[in-house]
C-alpha positions in Angstrom: -0.2 0.2 -0.2 3.1 2.2 1.2 4.7 1.8 -2.2 1.5 2.2 -4.6 0.6 6.1 -3.5 4.3 7.0 -3.5 4.1 5.7 -7.1 2.0 8.6 -7.8 3.3 11.9 -9.4 5.7 14.1 -7.6 3.0 16.0 -6.7 1.6 13.8 -4.3 5.1 12.9 -2.8 5.0 16.4 -2.5 2.0 16.6 -0.2 2.2 13.6 1.8 5.9 14.5 3.1 4.6 18.3 3.3 4.5 20.1 6.5 1.6 22.0 7.1 2.9 25.4 5.7 3.9 23.7 2.2 1.0 21.3 2.8 -1.5 24.3 1.6 0.6 25.2 -1.5 0.5 22.0 -2.6 -2.8 21.3 -2.1 -3.5 24.4 -4.1 -0.8 23.4 -7.0 -2.9 19.7 -6.9 -5.7 21.5 -8.0 -4.2 22.7 -11.1 -4.2 19.2 -11.9 -7.3 17.5 -13.8 -6.7 14.1 -13.5 -7.2 14.5 -9.6 -10.1 15.5 -7.7 -8.3 16.6 -4.5 -11.4 18.7 -2.8 -15.1 18.3 -2.0 -16.0 21.0 -5.5 -12.6 20.2 -6.7 -11.4 23.6 -6.4 -11.6 26.3 -3.4 -13.6 28.2 -5.5 -16.6 25.8 -6.3 -16.4 25.5 -10.0 -16.4 22.1 -10.6 -15.4 22.3 -13.9 -12.2 20.0 -15.3 -10.1 20.8 -18.0 -10.3 16.9 -18.8 -11.3 16.4 -22.6 -11.0 13.3 -23.8 -15.0 12.5 -23.3 -16.5 15.2 -25.7 -19.6 15.7 -27.3 -18.8 13.6 -30.4 -18.1 10.8 -28.4 -19.8 10.9 -25.1 -22.7 8.5 -26.9 -20.8 5.4 -26.2 -19.7 6.7 -22.6 -20.6 3.1 -21.1 -19.9 1.6 -17.4 -16.4 0.7 -16.4 -16.6 -0.5 -12.8 -18.7 -0.4 -9.7 -18.3 -0.7 -6.3 -21.3 -1.1 -3.5 -21.2 0.9 -0.3 -22.7 -1.8 1.7 -25.1 1.5 3.0 -28.8 2.4 1.5 -30.0 5.9 2.4 -29.1 8.8 0.3 -26.0 9.2 -0.8 -25.2 12.6 -1.5 -21.2 13.8 -2.1 -18.5 12.7 -4.5 -15.4 10.4 -3.8 -12.0 11.9 -4.0 -9.2 11.0 -6.1 -5.4 11.1 -5.2 -3.4 9.5 -7.9 -3.8 6.1 -7.6 -6.4 6.4 -5.0 -9.7 6.8 -4.7 -11.7 7.7 -1.1 -15.4 7.2 -0.9 -17.4 7.9 1.5 -20.9 6.7 2.8 -24.3 8.3 4.7 -24.8 7.0 8.6 -22.2 5.3 10.0 -20.2 7.4 7.5 -18.1 4.7 6.4 -14.8 5.8 4.4 -13.1 3.4 1.9 -10.0 3.8 0.0 -9.6 2.1 -3.2 -6.9 0.9 -5.5 -7.8 1.9 -8.8 -4.6 -0.2 -10.1 -6.2 -3.2 -8.9 -9.9 -3.2 -9.6 -11.1 -0.8 -6.9 -9.3 -3.2 -4.6 -10.4 -1.8 -0.7 -6.7 -0.8 0.7 -8.4 0.3 3.9 -11.6 1.0 5.7 -12.7 3.0 8.6 -16.3 2.6 10.1 -16.6 4.8 13.3 -18.9 3.7 15.9 -21.5 6.3 16.6 -24.2 6.3 18.7 -27.6 5.9 16.7 -29.6 8.0 18.6 -28.1 10.7 16.3 -30.3 9.1 13.7 -33.7 10.8 14.8 -31.5 14.3 14.8 -30.8 14.3 11.4 -34.0 16.3 9.8 -33.7 15.5 6.2 -31.9 11.8 5.9 -28.5 10.1 7.1 -27.0 11.9 4.5 -22.9 13.2 4.5 -21.4 15.1 1.7 -18.0 14.2 1.5 -14.0 14.4 2.5 -11.9 16.2 2.4 -8.0 16.0 2.0 -4.4 17.5 3.2 -1.1 17.1 4.9 -1.6 13.3 4.1 -4.8 13.3 5.7 -8.3 11.8 5.1 -10.9 14.3 7.1 -14.2 13.4 8.0 -16.9 15.3 9.5 -19.2 12.2 11.3 -22.6 12.8 12.0 -22.2 12.5 15.6 -20.6 16.2 15.1 -17.0 14.0 15.4 -14.5 16.0 12.9 -11.8 12.6 12.4 -8.6 13.2 10.6 -7.3 9.6 9.2 -3.8 8.6 7.5 -4.3 9.1 4.3 -2.2 5.7 3.5 -3.2 3.5 6.5 -6.6 5.2 7.4 -5.9 5.2 11.2 -7.4 8.3 13.4 -4.8 10.9 13.7 -6.9 13.6 16.1 -10.8 13.8 16.3 -12.8 16.7 18.3 -16.5 17.4 19.0 -17.9 20.1 17.6 -21.4 19.8 18.6 -23.8 18.3 20.9 -26.2 15.7 19.1 -28.6 15.7 22.5 -29.5 18.7 21.9 -29.8 18.4 18.3 -26.6 19.2 16.4 -25.9 17.0 13.3 -22.7 17.5 10.6 -24.0 16.5 6.8 -21.5 19.0 5.1 -17.7 17.7 3.7 -15.1 19.4 5.8 -13.0 21.8 3.5 -9.5 22.8 3.9 -7.9 25.9 3.2 -4.6 27.0 3.7 -3.4 25.2 7.1 -7.1 24.8 8.6 -9.8 22.2 8.0 -13.2 23.9 8.4 -16.9 22.8 9.1 -20.3 24.1 10.1 -23.2 22.6 12.0 -26.7 21.1 11.0 -29.9 21.8 13.2 -31.4 24.4 12.8 -34.9 22.6 12.8 -33.9 21.6 16.1 -33.1 25.7 17.8 -28.8 24.9 17.1 -27.5 27.6 17.0 -25.3 27.9 13.7 -21.4 28.3 13.7 -18.7 27.8 11.2 -15.1 26.3 12.9 -11.6 26.4 11.8 -9.4 23.7 13.5 -5.7 23.0 13.1 -4.9 20.6 10.2 -2.5 19.8 12.1 -3.4 18.8 15.8 -7.1 19.4 15.1 -6.8 22.3 17.8 -9.7 25.0 17.6 -8.4 28.3 15.5 -11.7 30.0 15.9 -15.6 30.1 15.7 -18.1 32.6 14.2 -21.5 32.3 15.1 -24.5 33.7 12.4 -25.9 35.1 15.6 -25.1 36.6 18.8 -22.8 39.5 20.2 -19.9 40.6 18.1 -17.7 38.7 20.5 -19.3 35.4 19.0 -20.4 36.4 15.5 -16.4 38.0 15.3 -18.2 41.2 13.5 -16.7 44.2 14.0 -19.4 46.9 13.7 -17.2 49.7 12.8 -15.4 47.4 10.0 -17.7 44.2 8.9 -19.9 46.2 6.2 -23.6 45.1 4.7 -24.6 46.6 1.1 -21.2 49.1 1.7 -22.5 50.7 5.4 -21.3 49.5 8.6 -23.2 47.0 10.0 -22.9 48.9 13.6 -22.5 47.3 17.5 -24.0 43.4 18.2 -25.7 43.3 14.8 -26.6 40.1 15.5 -28.6 40.6 18.5 -30.3 43.9 17.7 -32.9 42.1 15.4 -33.7 39.5 17.7 -36.3 39.6 20.5 -35.0 38.7 24.1 -33.2 36.1 24.0 -34.6 34.1 20.7 -31.4 34.4 19.3 -29.9 31.8 21.3 -31.7 29.0 19.9 -31.2 30.9 16.3 -30.7 28.5 13.6 -28.5 30.3 10.9 -27.0 27.0 10.3 -24.2 26.3 8.4 -24.2 22.8 6.8 -23.3 24.2 3.0 -20.5 24.2 1.1 -17.4 26.8 1.3 -15.0 28.4 -1.1 -12.3 30.6 -1.0 -10.0 33.0 -2.7 -6.4 32.8 -1.9 -5.5 36.2 -3.1 -8.0 38.1 -1.0 -7.5 35.1 2.3 -11.2 35.1 2.2 -13.4 32.2 3.4 -17.0 32.3 1.8 -20.2 30.3 2.8 -23.9 31.1 3.6 -26.0 30.3 6.8 -28.9 29.0 7.3 -33.2 29.6 8.4 -33.7 31.1 11.9 -35.5 29.5 14.0 -38.2 28.4 14.2 -39.8 27.8 11.2 -43.2 30.1 12.8 -42.2 33.6 12.0 -44.9 34.7 13.9 -42.3 34.0 17.1 -39.4 35.6 16.0 -40.0 39.1 15.3 -37.5 41.3 13.3 -34.7 40.8 10.6 -33.1 37.6 12.0 -29.4 38.9 11.7 -27.3 37.1 10.5 -29.1 34.3 10.0 -29.6 33.4 5.5 -26.4 35.5 5.0 -23.8 34.8 2.8 -20.5 35.5 4.6 -16.8 36.5 3.6 -14.6 36.2 6.6 -10.9 36.7 6.7 -8.9 33.2 6.8 -6.7 33.6 9.9 -9.3 35.6 12.2 -12.1 34.6 11.2 -13.7 38.2 11.4 -16.1 39.6 8.5 -14.9 41.4 6.2 -18.7 41.5 4.4 -22.1 40.1 4.7 -25.3 39.8 3.1 -28.6 38.8 4.2 -30.3 37.4 1.4 -33.9 37.0 2.8 -34.8 38.8 6.0 -37.0 37.0 8.5 -37.1 34.4 6.6 -41.1 33.1 6.3 -40.7 30.3 4.4 -37.4 28.1 5.5 -35.2 29.4 2.4 -31.8 28.3 3.9 -29.0 29.9 2.6 -26.3 27.5 2.3 -26.0 26.9 -1.0 -22.7 27.0 -2.6 -20.8 30.9 -3.3 -18.7 30.4 -6.5 -15.6 32.2 -7.2 -16.1 33.0 -10.7 -13.9 36.6 -12.5 -16.3 37.9 -15.1 -16.8 41.2 -16.7 -20.0 43.2 -15.9 -20.8 45.9 -17.2 -17.5 46.3 -19.1 -15.6 46.1 -16.0 -14.0 42.8 -14.7 -14.7 41.9 -11.4 -14.0 38.9 -9.1 -17.2 38.0 -8.6 -19.6 35.3 -6.2 -22.2 33.8 -7.5 -25.5 31.9 -5.2 -28.3 30.1 -5.9 -30.2 31.3 -3.2 -33.0 28.9 -2.0 -35.3 31.5 -2.4 -35.2 31.3 -6.2 -33.0 34.4 -6.7 -29.3 34.0 -8.2 -26.9 36.9 -6.5 -23.9 38.0 -8.4 -22.2 39.7 -5.7 -18.6 41.6 -6.0 -16.7 38.7 -3.8 -13.8 41.8 -2.8 -16.4 44.4 -1.6 -19.8 42.3 -0.9 -21.2 44.8 -3.6 -24.9 43.7 -5.1 -25.0 43.2 -8.7 -27.2 40.7 -9.6 -30.1 39.3 -8.4 -32.9 37.2 -10.5 -35.1 35.0 -10.7 -33.8 31.6 -12.0 -37.2 29.9 -11.7 -40.0 30.9 -13.8 -42.2 30.0 -10.8 -41.2 32.2 -7.8 -43.8 34.3 -7.0 -42.9 35.1 -3.1 -41.2 38.3 -4.0 -41.5 40.3 -7.1 -37.9 41.5 -7.1 -35.1 42.3 -5.3 -34.7 46.3 -4.5 -31.4 47.6 -6.5 -32.0 50.6 -5.9 -29.2 51.9 -3.7 -31.1 55.3 -2.6 -34.0 53.0 -1.3 -34.7 52.4 2.3 -35.4 48.6 1.0 -32.4 47.8 -1.0 -31.1 44.7 -1.4 -34.1 43.2 0.3 -37.0 41.0 -1.5 -40.4 42.7 -2.3 -42.7 40.7 -0.4 -45.9 39.9 -1.9 -48.4 39.8 0.6 -50.6 36.6 -0.4 -47.5 34.4 -0.1 -46.1 36.2 3.6 -46.7 33.6 5.9 -46.2 36.5 8.4 -48.7 38.4 6.9 -51.4 35.6 7.0 -50.5 34.9 10.3 -50.5 31.7 12.4 -52.7 28.6 12.2 -53.3 30.1 8.4 -52.2 27.3 5.4 -50.8 30.3 2.7 -51.1 28.2 -0.1 -49.3 28.2 -3.8 -45.7 29.8 -2.3 -42.9 29.0 -4.9 -40.7 27.7 -4.2 -41.3 25.5 -1.9 -39.0 25.5 1.2 -36.8 23.1 -0.3 -35.7 25.9 -2.6 -35.4 26.6 -6.2 -32.1 24.7 -5.7 -30.8 23.2 -2.3 -27.3 22.2 -1.7 -26.3 20.2 -5.2 -23.9 22.5 -6.6 -24.0 23.9 -9.4 -20.9 24.4 -12.2 -19.0 27.4 -13.6 -17.9 26.7 -17.2 -15.6 29.2 -18.5 -15.4 28.2 -21.6 -18.8 29.4 -22.1 -19.0 31.9 -19.0 -22.1 30.1 -18.3 -23.4 28.6 -14.7 -25.0 25.1 -14.9 -27.7 24.6 -12.5 -29.7 22.0 -11.4 -32.9 22.9 -9.5 -36.1 22.4 -8.3 -39.6 23.6 -9.9 -41.8 22.5 -6.6 -44.4 24.7 -4.8 -46.0 24.4 -1.6 -48.7 25.2 1.3 -47.2 26.9 4.3 -49.3 26.8 7.5 -46.9 27.7 10.2 -48.3 27.4 14.4 -46.5 28.2 17.8 -44.3 25.5 19.1 -41.9 25.4 22.6 -38.4 25.0 22.3 -37.2 21.9 24.1 -33.6 20.7 23.9 -33.1 17.9 21.7 -36.4 17.7 20.2 -38.1 19.3 17.0 -38.6 23.0 17.2 -40.2 23.3 13.5 -43.6 24.6 13.6 -45.2 24.3 10.6 -46.8 22.0 8.7 -46.1 21.8 4.6 -47.6 20.3 1.0 -45.6 20.6 -1.9 -46.5 19.8 -5.4 -45.5 21.5 -8.8 -45.9 25.0 -10.3 -49.5 25.1 -11.5 -50.0 23.9 -14.5 -46.7 22.3 -14.6 -46.2 18.6 -14.1 -42.5 18.6 -14.5 -40.6 19.5 -11.1 -37.1 20.2 -11.9 -35.1 22.0 -14.7 -31.3 21.7 -15.7 -30.2 24.9 -16.4 -28.3 27.2 -18.4 -27.5 30.1 -16.4 -25.6 34.3 -17.4 -24.7 35.8 -13.8 -23.3 38.7 -15.5 -27.1 39.4 -16.5 -29.0 37.2 -15.0 -30.7 35.6 -17.3 -31.5 31.9 -18.2 -30.2 30.9 -21.5 -31.5 27.3 -22.0 -33.5 25.0 -19.7 -34.1 21.2 -19.8 -37.4 19.7 -17.9 -36.7 17.0 -15.5 -39.9 15.2 -14.0 -38.3 15.2 -10.6 -36.0 17.6 -8.9 -32.5 17.8 -10.0 -30.5 16.8 -6.6 -27.5 15.9 -8.0 -24.1 18.4 -8.6 -23.2 18.9 -11.7 -19.9 18.7 -13.1 -18.8 20.4 -16.7 -15.6 19.7 -18.6 -13.7 21.3 -21.6 -14.8 18.6 -23.7 -18.1 20.9 -23.9 -20.4 18.6 -21.7 -22.2 19.1 -18.9 -22.9 16.1 -16.4 -25.4 15.7 -13.9 -27.9 13.6 -12.3 -31.4 12.6 -11.6 -34.0 11.2 -9.0 -34.7 8.4 -11.0 -31.3 7.2 -11.1 -29.9 8.4 -14.7 -26.8 9.7 -15.3 -26.8 12.5 -18.0 -24.7 14.4 -20.5 -26.0 17.8 -22.1 -24.1 20.1 -24.8 -23.3 23.1 -22.3 -23.4 25.4 -25.2 -27.5 23.6 -26.3 -28.6 21.7 -23.6 -28.9 18.6 -25.9 -29.1 15.4 -24.1 -26.3 13.4 -25.6 -26.5 10.2 -23.6 -28.3 8.9 -20.3 -28.3 5.6 -18.2 -29.6 3.9 -15.4 -27.6 3.8 -12.8 -28.9 0.8 -9.7 -30.8 3.9 -7.5 -31.5 7.6 -7.4 -28.9 9.8 -7.8 -28.7 13.4 -5.2 -24.5 12.3 -5.2 -22.6 15.0 -7.4 -20.6 14.0 -10.3 -17.1 14.5 -11.0 -14.1 13.1 -13.6 -10.8 12.3 -13.4 -8.2 10.1 -15.7 -6.2 7.1 -14.6 -3.6 5.5 -16.7 -4.1 8.0 -20.0 -8.2 7.5 -19.4 -10.8 9.9 -18.6 -13.3 8.9 -15.8 -16.8 10.1 -14.8 -18.0 9.0 -11.4 -21.2 9.3 -9.3 -22.8 7.8 -6.2 -26.3 6.6 -6.4 -28.6 6.2 -3.6 -32.0 7.6 -3.5 -33.1 9.9 -0.7 -32.5 13.3 0.7 -34.9 15.5 1.5 -36.4 15.1 -1.7 -36.7 11.5 -1.3 -36.6 10.8 2.0 -40.3 9.2 1.9 -38.6 6.1 0.1 -35.2 6.6 2.2 -37.0 6.4 5.8 -40.3 4.7 4.6 -42.2 7.8 5.1 -46.2 7.5 3.5 -48.0 10.4 5.0 -47.9 13.5 1.9 -47.1 16.3 5.1 -44.1 13.8 6.8 -40.6 14.7 5.4 -41.4 18.1 6.3 -43.4 18.1 3.6 -42.1 16.8 0.8 -43.1 13.3 0.7 -46.4 13.9 -1.1 -44.6 15.8 -3.5 -42.0 13.2 -4.5 -44.6 9.9 -3.6 -43.9 9.5 -7.8 -40.3 8.3 -7.0 -41.7 4.6 -5.8 -42.6 3.1 -9.5 -39.3 5.0 -10.7 -36.3 3.1 -8.4 -35.6 1.6 -4.9 -32.6 2.3 -2.6 -29.3 1.6 -3.0 -25.6 2.5 -2.4 -23.4 2.0 -5.3 -20.8 4.1 -7.1 -20.8 3.7 -10.8 -17.9 4.7 -12.4 -18.0 5.3 -16.6 -15.1 5.4 -19.5 -15.0 5.3 -23.4 -14.6 2.1 -24.7 -11.1 1.8 -25.6 -12.2 1.6 -29.4 -13.8 4.9 -28.6 -10.6 6.8 -27.1 -10.0 9.4 -29.3 -6.3 9.4 -31.3 -3.7 12.0 -30.4 -1.4 12.3 -33.2 2.7 11.7 -31.3 4.2 15.2 -30.6 6.9 16.6 -33.2 
């Protein structure tokens, strides 16, 4: 095994042998090698773009399964494997098994790590027992277990190097997000907004797991790591204790704003970006005010955690529109000027483009035509409501009040997109977005807080928009102007993350279980193959021994597939999702399989010898 790992590229050798300071630079260098997939999104910027181009629009129709691997676990399989040289690292839902597979030897298991977790954590995982993946740095594989334990494993042997507990499952705190390594720190968030958990992002030292800093989503400045005079919101200082003064009493202590999505990092600016989720409870009448800083995009200094800027997308959220979706860092020309932008497709149905240096709001437009809860985001800098969505009274659960069923709100609570990550393709300048096309009825009711018990306070039903039968679209989006370029309908939500390639392709999976490939320019479907179960995993691609592979986990579940995954049948169960997705059982069943695709040898492109 030792010899296997040391037989790989010089870059891998440097990574395994590097100290912590050099490991950060080595990891950044490894990201430039398209043969590997070294981080949850492929790179620090969350682009999910690969320069590999052996598989093209011309030959993708010949793609075929090359090999597969059963994880031995059912329930929802989110995230994607890592590939470093000759080894693939694979994870599962609870109990969060990690496998190291030998790519030189038919996927032989090099080592297996299976944590022993208290099964009582499962009932407090709100929306399936998912886990979104692993991270790598400094010769270590990092896993955030469901019970909030962050572990560092020796990448060669699988032996535990260090572990640290990040939260308290007895109070509803869990981990579902992939850890992310930036520079010399590993970052983890926390889930449990439906249990009144107060959200935070935490940085631990890669070397020894010691706490570097923790920034909460709400609370005093000492907790949120906000500087009232220097941290800005839409260009203006936020003021002292901004994470307290839009909350009533001590509600902020159980305020939600959890951080279970994806994180990104700009090394030039030394800023980490991520989003915070819904405020607790789902009944807006119980928490008057803007509930800062839930529903917020954060830009924090990597070394200190101090927030440079924040932007709250949905003040006083009334619909569970978590803001945790990925922040994609792409440089774009907008209005004739080159900008370092951040693009975010929020659950609330608006696609946002911001200047990631300053937090200036550049674009905010609907990326699903069904969105009706707000007319627009106010872009007038002289307006008192600048940067805020203009809420339609008919769809305001706050204005309609407790115990009133607000009908036909679009999108549903699971958003126009949930955590399933989009991709940016620099060849086209477009973003490729897996979306939900779903509406809901939403009835809030009063609920009391008990530590470790559900703290939701709303009953939901979900369904397609009026006049439509499809519950998903896969779209190409121009974030410079906020326009859909093309859109493909899907029967169910597209709950799979996508990857685009220099071969002119976008890959994604469907809840029925299909891996699909489409032309990035036109959206034309060029390939599909039905895997053993519904896909909520994120497609990735790598190269090994001169051949490009495409890999995806199948295993239906997640919020959309929770009815199948957990055996639920009442339409309002699964936080409202069961009824909307009940037909899924006609198309797929539970599973847990990695399927890896490649071109047959006869279909590989002929490469001319170098002169």
